C-alpha positions as MATLAB code, in Angstrom:
seq = 'XXXXXXXXXXXXXXXXXXXXXXXXXXXXXXXXXXXXXXXXXXXXXXXXXXXXXXXXXXXXXXXXXXXXXXXXXXXXXXXXXXXXXXXXXXXXXXXXXXXXXXXXXXXXXXXXXXXXXXXXXXXXXXXXXXXXXXXXXXXXXXXXXXXXXXXXXXXXXXXXXXXXXXXXXXXXXXXXXXXXXXXXXX';
ca = [
     -92.926  -31.088  186.425;
     -89.930  -30.355  188.660;
     -89.317  -33.391  190.919;
     -86.459  -31.792  192.857;
     -88.781  -29.523  194.834;
     -90.829  -32.446  196.181;
     -87.928  -34.844  196.703;
     -85.641  -32.461  198.605;
     -87.484  -32.593  201.961;
     -87.316  -36.394  201.872;
     -83.580  -36.245  201.199;
     -83.123  -33.759  204.065;
     -85.064  -36.076  206.365;
     -82.910  -39.041  205.300;
     -79.746  -36.986  205.859;
     -80.992  -36.015  209.322;
     -81.812  -39.628  210.162;
     -78.384  -40.803  208.986;
     -76.683  -38.066  210.989;
     -78.765  -39.016  214.026;
     -77.723  -42.671  213.740;
     -74.070  -41.677  213.352;
     -74.230  -39.374  216.408;
     -75.909  -42.046  218.521;
     -73.238  -44.584  217.474;
     -70.461  -42.163  218.368;
     -72.100  -41.439  221.725;
     -72.493  -45.131  222.584;
     -69.277  -45.316  224.690;
     -70.574  -42.405  226.785;
     -74.149  -43.678  227.012;
     -76.140  -42.737  230.094;
     -79.646  -41.609  230.960;
     -79.188  -38.182  229.300;
     -79.027  -39.856  225.882;
     -82.047  -41.987  226.685;
     -83.990  -39.016  228.075;
     -87.562  -39.338  226.743;
     -87.698  -35.586  226.053;
     -85.005  -36.091  223.390;
     -87.446  -38.207  221.403;
     -89.964  -35.357  221.367;
     -87.525  -32.964  219.706;
     -87.561  -32.327  215.988;
     -84.812  -34.411  214.386;
     -82.682  -31.381  213.520;
     -82.846  -30.121  217.143;
     -82.085  -33.595  218.488;
     -79.031  -33.823  216.233;
     -77.787  -30.452  217.508;
     -78.317  -31.667  221.085;
     -76.493  -34.951  220.435;
     -73.647  -33.122  218.645;
     -73.205  -30.800  221.631;
     -73.146  -33.830  223.973;
     -70.516  -35.489  221.796;
     -68.441  -32.302  221.741;
     -68.661  -32.162  225.555;
     -67.596  -35.782  225.969;
     -64.628  -35.400  223.626;
     -63.477  -32.010  224.886;
     -60.245  -31.919  226.852;
     -60.297  -30.630  230.426;
     -57.538  -28.037  230.573;
     -56.650  -25.104  232.784;
     -58.324  -22.095  231.167;
     -54.910  -20.442  230.867;
     -53.952  -23.259  228.461;
     -56.862  -22.506  226.138;
     -54.575  -19.811  224.713;
     -51.487  -20.187  222.566;
     -49.155  -19.393  224.182;
     -50.812  -20.023  227.556;
     -52.244  -16.895  229.186;
     -50.022  -16.013  232.131;
     -50.699  -12.863  234.132;
     -48.358  -11.017  236.462;
     -49.076  -11.413  240.168;
     -51.595   -8.814  241.380;
     -49.216   -7.526  244.067;
     -46.623   -6.643  241.412;
     -48.971   -4.226  239.589;
     -50.240   -0.710  240.204;
     -53.926    0.182  239.946;
     -53.689    1.550  236.394;
     -51.779   -1.501  235.197;
     -54.369   -3.781  236.816;
     -57.260   -1.935  235.136;
     -55.624   -2.037  231.702;
     -54.567   -5.678  231.962;
     -57.961   -6.681  233.374;
     -59.773   -5.109  230.412;
     -57.514   -6.904  227.932;
     -57.834  -10.210  229.784;
     -61.623  -10.050  229.985;
     -61.731   -9.492  226.202;
     -59.391  -12.440  225.620;
     -61.462  -14.679  227.900;
     -64.625  -13.662  226.055;
     -62.958  -14.546  222.738;
     -62.599  -18.086  224.181;
     -66.279  -18.083  225.274;
     -65.614  -17.419  228.957;
     -68.158  -14.895  230.245;
     -67.784  -13.227  233.627;
     -70.988  -12.559  235.587;
     -71.734  -10.650  238.781;
     -68.586   -8.528  238.858;
     -69.955   -5.087  239.750;
     -69.370   -5.447  243.504;
     -65.626   -5.984  242.923;
     -62.999   -3.317  242.328;
     -60.647   -3.965  239.395;
     -57.930   -5.352  241.673;
     -60.287   -7.841  243.330;
     -61.695   -8.985  239.984;
     -58.152   -9.331  238.611;
     -57.301  -11.515  241.637;
     -60.265  -13.796  240.863;
     -59.155  -14.126  237.235;
     -55.537  -14.734  238.318;
     -56.241  -17.059  241.278;
     -59.466  -18.860  240.334;
     -60.342  -18.636  236.650;
     -57.065  -19.122  234.760;
     -55.888  -22.175  236.753;
     -59.338  -23.816  236.757;
     -59.527  -27.032  234.707;
     -62.610  -26.851  232.520;
     -63.829  -28.626  229.401;
     -62.934  -26.580  226.326;
     -66.023  -27.091  224.197;
     -66.361  -25.255  220.904;
     -70.108  -25.282  220.326;
     -71.557  -22.200  218.640;
     -73.653  -20.094  220.998;
     -72.367  -21.822  224.145;
     -70.087  -20.254  226.717;
     -68.563  -20.996  230.090;
     -70.205  -18.648  232.565;
     -68.074  -17.706  235.552;
     -70.058  -16.275  238.465;
     -67.761  -13.965  240.422;
     -69.805  -14.225  243.612;
     -68.345  -16.313  246.392;
     -71.228  -16.296  248.846;
     -75.003  -16.067  249.075;
     -74.939  -12.813  251.019;
     -73.144  -10.936  248.214;
     -75.483  -12.357  245.582;
     -78.542  -11.483  247.681;
     -77.293   -7.962  248.430;
     -76.291   -6.916  244.896;
     -77.808   -9.197  242.291;
     -80.893  -11.103  243.473;
     -84.252   -9.689  242.467;
     -87.262   -9.567  244.794;
     -88.549  -13.002  243.746;
     -85.156  -14.685  244.253;
     -84.724  -12.943  247.610;
     -88.154  -14.056  248.825;
     -87.587  -17.624  247.601;
     -84.180  -17.767  249.333;
     -85.670  -16.464  252.586;
     -88.494  -19.021  252.474;
     -86.104  -21.902  251.758;
     -83.475  -20.976  254.356;
     -85.511  -19.076  256.975;
     -82.777  -16.417  257.299;
     -82.736  -12.653  257.574;
     -81.617  -11.186  254.273;
     -79.037   -8.449  253.795;
     -80.390   -5.144  252.542;
     -80.382   -4.756  248.770;
     -77.705   -2.381  247.515;
     -76.338   -1.105  244.223;
     -72.866   -2.438  243.420;
     -70.142    0.215  243.381;
     -68.277   -0.750  240.220;
     -70.629   -0.802  237.251;
     -68.996   -2.580  234.317;
     -70.026   -3.236  230.758;
     -68.384   -6.615  230.111;
     -68.678   -8.556  226.859;
     -71.432  -11.124  226.891;
     -73.478   -9.337  229.570;
];
């Protein structure tokens, strides 16, 4: 009789329990209601450990300007110093580099390349964010600065109706964005 087949699940369970205890100990200095959330106790142990590990990674992650997530730091030329073709080329390269660092740009199709480049240059690269390396997780940057733009180009019928009910406002007409892009992560 092969005892290893029946004993392995028990060993896995013990390993998971030990890992859980270690993660909870390491999270103790950061303890708040999210760790004590009752829904955590309803998770399978493996899922709970993944959740606790991602919380620990978040707590320990440095908050750095996104430009400093790169070595050397990612510094772009000022938008006014570039022609349209240079902007388009540099924007494409920069979006790929951001994606490689798990920064995903959303809602960009209403912006021309120059305007999107300005957002990357002015808003995204200098923004201090937690650099968390957790598989499958990314920093999502919504390139919409106001509700009207989101409602016009990106909100579906349900979101539009919900927004109108909540705010009792006239909505802008829906429209197709002018600059369709196929960005990584979308």
